[in-house]
Phi, psi and omega in degrees: 000135179298135184296142177302322181298320179290324178298317179294327178294317180297322182277000177093001181285323176282129183253162174265164181301339181281349179291162182294150182299156178295148180295156179294148180300145173279151177310139191304306185300316180295314181297315184301315181294315181293318181293321179299315180296319180294318179297318179298320179296315181291325176297319178295322179295326177295317177294317179297333179281352176129357179284142177296334180178179176199140172247130177235132173224126181227128176236111180272007176079008185233012182173197181292133180298150171278127178230125184225136171229116177244150187206146174292147185299322181294324179287328180296337177290336175283309181189137180289125180289137181229152183299329183273005181294143172293148188214139176286120189268359175052228188289354169299341173308326183299325178296316180298313181294324177297321178296318178302314178302314185290332173294323178289325175298316180298329180274354180088006181278338178223157178233124183299334187252014174271148181298142179289346176304330180301318184265333184232064185299124177076003185259344185239122175303134183063027185301333179283341181255350181264128178258167176299324178299319180295324176295316185290329181253013174064041173244018183284330186087006181286142177294142181281117185296335182290350176273354181277136180303339181297339183269347190302311183296326177290319178300323180280353182081014182262353176235117186268011182297151177265118179272131173267167176302319180295320178300311184293321176299318181297324178297313179293325184288345177293339184261148179295151177300150181280332181192163178299141183306135175082002185262342182210176174243134175204122183297127183214123176292337177297328176306316184275338168298319177294319177301315178300317179296319178298315180300317180294319179291318186288330185252337186075006181253160176281160178295325178298318179292322180295317178295318179297310189280332185256345182235297190294310183293313179301328182262001181057045177269096189285344182237028179240124182199160176270115184293131178251357175198195185276355186281161176246160181256342180217191176299135187227158175281132175283133179255147186224153165228152177300147174284169186305325183288340183245004179288128180299153182301334183291345178278126182303152183304324183293342185247019189268353183232097184264142179285145178144174180278145186259147176202125172052041178085005181236162176242126178280113184255015185301332182270003179281147184278125179273015186300335179295342176283332177046221181294347179268347187190022187257006181283140173251141178202191176228166178300320182288317177300319184293325177298318179295320178298310181298320179297316179295320181295304188284340178276351179094009181282338182264326186232147170299159185303321183296318181286325177295322177296319178297320180298323184266011172273120191247161169243147181294136173291331177231113184299340178283349182227073185296340179262005180270207180305139180227156181248119173267209179265096180079009180208155182238162179219155177198145171282143176227168179301339184253354179148165180276124181258151165246134193198169166206158175235168179214148176215119174222151189316118179091355187214126174238136183217144173223132180235134182235154169206172172261182186291340181265342186083001181284343179234136180218156177205150181217140172232122181239127179234122185279054168201161186221319188298327181296331175274317184306315185256012181049045190274346184227094183303323180295318179294318180298320179295317178296324179293317179299320179297318180293315180301317180299316180294322179297316179298313181295321177297320178302324179270004178069033183237156179296150177286128179302143178301134178080000000 
């Protein structure tokens, strides 16, 4: 899925350093009241544009966080959406796995610049030239396994097989490299399938245990875990995709029939297994847990200063725009009219998520929408426009600044 940061850049929301400086903050009480009302309005507009629901949480670091849950009436008959519901976080998993890697680097168990061939002999094309750092910042050149037809039935919930990191890596490795390692940037889920395989080989532990022991337990994240099957551990948000009769024409034919129970033109995919996301996308969390995670990460509570600096060392997503969006290790950054964000997004069947923070971790924001294909394939322009408006407002609210006109 195209990164939200790149989408905002295309629409003009991401600015270059030559743009005029961001406006001075408005006094807090006035701004907080106006921004809360504006966010609620934009969240409702997203639902009115066709989303089953949306959760918004914004903490500007200066008071009580804004928390909003809006939902379509038909979905509310299944279960009322709440801000604290567990949610499949998709590719936000990459941030978590990158932190796990960097904790091991700090302990001397892994080296960011050693060839992955050491841990995965013969399993990675160009493995002697690809480093762990290249996997983490998407400069390896590996083909994205989610583009292979072998994954379609699992993505649709029609194939219940359990994919291992090695399995997913093998799917991507069947395809030739996109470019020589380290010469370009290209987002690839295969990078993190390889990262997952390295972690399992280097530690002898499962990814679920590593996420639990190195992230969730130390931070007391009670609703954050690496999913090992289709089950949930707490109250969760139901995720939906349109049924075949209501799927927009922009969604490819191969993705038009999702497994699950049907209601009001939608299919409930909450019981589908996200295992095909693996190390690239199988983490479950909540808006509140993620805020705590981002604050701990960016403030230096999770990683030593040297490893946090490595994580925030970026490569340009577009070499023609070196000052635009950049990719660090498991996290991305971009300048916006309201401030520089650090962020990641995620998309897994039935669930779309975007998480933002500032460089200190003192400000955090999350937008969760319980549907995915309409965004994945840019199949609904009205929904995409409403989503961009909400995302822009969320970023500005996080920085305590007025929402730009339009």
